[in-house]
C-alpha positions as CSV (number, residue, x, y, z in Angstrom):
1,X,7.3,-0.7,18.2
2,X,4.8,-3.6,18.2
3,X,1.9,-1.2,17.4
4,X,3.9,0.2,14.4
5,X,4.2,-3.3,12.9
6,X,0.4,-4.0,13.3
7,X,-0.4,-0.6,11.7
8,X,1.8,-1.5,8.7
9,X,0.2,-4.9,8.4
10,X,-3.3,-3.4,8.6
11,X,-2.4,-0.8,6.0
12,X,-1.2,-3.5,3.6
13,X,-4.2,-5.7,4.2
14,X,-6.5,-2.7,3.6
15,X,-4.8,-1.8,0.4
16,X,-4.9,-5.4,-0.8
17,X,-8.6,-5.6,-0.1
18,X,-9.2,-2.3,-1.8
19,X,-7.3,-3.4,-4.8
20,X,-9.0,-6.8,-5.1
21,X,-12.4,-5.3,-4.6
22,X,-11.8,-2.6,-7.2
23,X,-10.5,-5.1,-9.7
24,X,-13.4,-7.4,-9.2
25,X,-15.8,-4.6,-9.6
26,X,-14.1,-3.4,-12.8
27,X,-14.0,-6.9,-14.3
28,X,-17.7,-7.5,-13.6
29,X,-18.8,-4.0,-14.7
30,X,-20.8,-3.8,-18.0
31,X,-18.2,-1.7,-19.8
32,X,-16.2,-2.3,-22.9
33,X,-12.8,-4.0,-22.8
34,X,-10.9,-0.9,-23.7
35,X,-12.6,1.1,-20.9
36,X,-11.9,-1.7,-18.4
37,X,-8.3,-1.9,-19.4
38,X,-7.9,1.9,-19.0
39,X,-9.4,1.6,-15.5
40,X,-7.1,-1.3,-14.6
41,X,-4.1,0.7,-15.8
42,X,-5.2,3.7,-13.7
43,X,-5.7,1.4,-10.7
44,X,-2.2,-0.1,-11.2
45,X,-0.7,3.4,-11.2
46,X,-2.6,4.3,-8.0
47,X,-1.5,1.1,-6.3
48,X,2.1,1.7,-7.4
49,X,2.0,5.2,-5.9
50,X,0.5,4.0,-2.7
51,X,3.1,1.2,-2.4
52,X,5.9,3.7,-2.9
53,X,4.4,5.9,-0.2
54,X,4.1,3.0,2.1
55,X,7.6,1.9,1.5
56,X,8.9,5.4,2.2
57,X,7.0,5.5,5.4
58,X,8.3,2.1,6.4
59,X,11.9,3.2,5.6
60,X,11.4,6.3,7.8
61,X,10.0,4.2,10.7
62,X,13.0,1.8,10.5
63,X,15.4,4.7,10.5
64,X,13.7,6.2,13.5
65,X,13.9,2.9,15.4
66,X,17.6,2.5,14.5
67,X,18.3,6.1,15.7
68,X,16.4,5.4,18.9
69,X,18.4,2.2,19.4
70,X,21.7,4.0,18.9
71,X,20.7,6.6,21.5
72,X,19.8,3.9,24.0
73,X,23.1,2.0,23.4
74,X,25.2,5.2,23.8
């Protein structure tokens, strides 16, 4: 179980770094404001989808641990 927690933490840190790096790159890019805003909106949509996926995976992992715990207790 300890390894699952570390993988989740690493995934969150990776996504945070990816998001920060992408946003910094977009803000420093020599594009128009409208184009940059569209890019940021697209990035926000992608991050929202990734967060939803990560939350679903975390929920499944917790359910699996609970089921395993119930079997051990029985």
